[in-house]
C-alpha positions as CSV (number, residue, x, y, z in Angstrom):
1,M,77.7,106.0,109.1
2,K,76.6,105.2,105.6
3,N,78.1,102.0,104.2
4,I,80.6,103.6,101.8
5,N,83.1,101.5,99.8
6,R,86.3,103.5,100.5
7,N,88.4,100.7,98.9
8,S,87.6,102.0,95.4
9,L,88.9,104.6,93.0
10,A,85.3,105.9,92.8
11,F,85.6,106.9,96.5
12,F,88.7,109.0,95.9
13,R,87.1,110.6,92.8
14,N,84.1,111.7,95.0
15,Y,86.1,112.6,98.1
16,F,88.6,114.9,96.2
17,Q,85.9,116.0,93.6
18,I,88.0,114.8,90.7
19,P,86.2,115.1,87.3
20,Y,85.4,111.9,85.4
21,S,87.6,113.1,82.6
22,R,90.6,112.3,84.8
23,K,91.4,108.6,84.8
24,L,92.7,107.2,88.1
25,S,94.7,104.2,89.1
26,W,96.5,102.8,92.1
27,A,100.1,103.6,92.6
28,L,103.0,102.8,94.9
29,I,105.1,105.8,96.1
30,E,108.8,105.2,96.9
31,E,109.7,108.0,99.3
32,T,113.4,108.4,100.3
33,A,114.6,110.8,102.9
34,N,118.2,110.8,104.2
35,G,118.8,107.3,102.9
36,A,115.7,105.7,104.5
37,T,113.0,104.5,102.0
38,E,109.3,104.1,102.7
39,I,106.7,102.6,100.3
40,R,103.4,104.4,100.4
41,L,100.0,103.8,98.8
42,G,98.8,106.4,96.3
43,V,96.2,107.1,93.7
44,V,97.7,108.5,90.5
45,F,96.2,110.5,87.6
46,S,96.9,108.3,84.6
47,Q,97.3,111.3,82.2
48,T,99.7,113.0,84.5
49,P,101.5,110.2,86.4
50,H,103.7,112.6,88.4
51,L,100.6,114.0,90.3
52,Y,99.1,111.7,92.9
53,I,97.1,111.5,96.1
54,D,99.0,110.1,99.1
55,V,96.3,107.9,100.6
56,A,97.5,108.1,104.2
57,M,98.2,111.8,104.2
58,R,94.9,112.7,102.3
59,R,96.6,115.3,100.0
60,F,98.1,115.8,96.6
61,F,101.8,115.5,95.9
62,T,104.1,115.4,92.9
63,E,107.0,113.2,92.0
64,T,110.1,115.1,92.9
65,T,113.7,115.1,93.9
66,L,115.1,117.7,96.2
67,Y,118.4,118.6,98.0
68,N,120.6,116.8,95.5
69,G,118.8,113.5,96.0
70,A,118.6,113.6,99.8
71,F,114.8,113.6,99.4
72,S,112.8,112.0,96.6
73,R,109.4,110.7,95.7
74,K,109.0,108.3,92.8
75,V,105.6,107.2,91.5
76,Y,104.9,103.7,90.1
77,P,101.5,102.7,88.8
78,A,100.4,99.5,90.5
79,R,97.9,96.7,90.2
80,R,95.8,95.7,93.1
81,K,95.0,92.1,94.0
82,A,92.4,91.2,96.7
83,L,93.6,88.6,99.2
84,R,91.6,87.1,102.0
85,D,92.1,89.9,104.6
86,A,94.4,92.2,102.6
87,F,95.1,94.0,99.3
88,L,98.4,93.4,97.6
89,Y,99.7,96.3,95.4
90,T,102.4,95.4,92.8
91,A,104.2,97.8,90.4
92,E,105.8,96.6,87.2
93,N,109.3,97.1,88.7
94,G,108.5,94.5,91.4
95,L,107.8,97.0,94.2
96,T,105.0,95.6,96.4
97,L,102.9,96.8,99.4
98,Q,100.4,94.7,101.3
99,T,97.7,96.5,103.4
100,P,94.9,95.2,105.5
101,K,91.5,95.6,103.8
102,F,90.5,98.1,106.5
103,F,93.5,100.4,105.9
104,I,91.8,103.0,103.8
105,D,88.6,102.9,105.9
106,D,90.6,103.6,109.1
107,I,92.1,106.7,107.5
108,Y,88.9,108.2,105.9
109,F,85.9,107.0,108.0
110,S,86.1,109.9,110.4
111,A,87.2,112.5,107.8
112,L,83.6,113.3,106.8
113,Y,81.0,114.5,109.3
114,S,78.0,112.3,110.1
115,P,75.6,112.5,113.1
116,E,76.7,109.0,114.1
117,L,80.2,110.3,114.5
118,L,79.1,112.0,117.8
119,R,78.3,108.5,119.3
120,Q,81.6,106.8,118.2
121,R,84.8,106.6,120.1
122,L,87.7,107.6,117.9
123,Y,91.2,106.3,118.6
């Protein structure tokens, strides 16, 4: 496949066909369901911070609270720092998430068709 840098906001802009007038930034999503909390990586629209892309699920979501708080999603803009083999995302409230550098590539590399895809083994 083409050598695409999927670890960039430009990739998400192109993949989701987001106009250049919409500023993007990294975000951490705190998702709580029935008392269990998970931290997820997202890409947030800076002008509308309640709207974001869940990186792993490859779709848009909004910040929300449902069922009297039994389910909630909170969005926190985050800064990304490159480490040797990982990226560290940190929000202003201290929330952090570390992902391997190949995390986004693993999710998206087979999401677009290419003739080389037919010769690869997908796990």
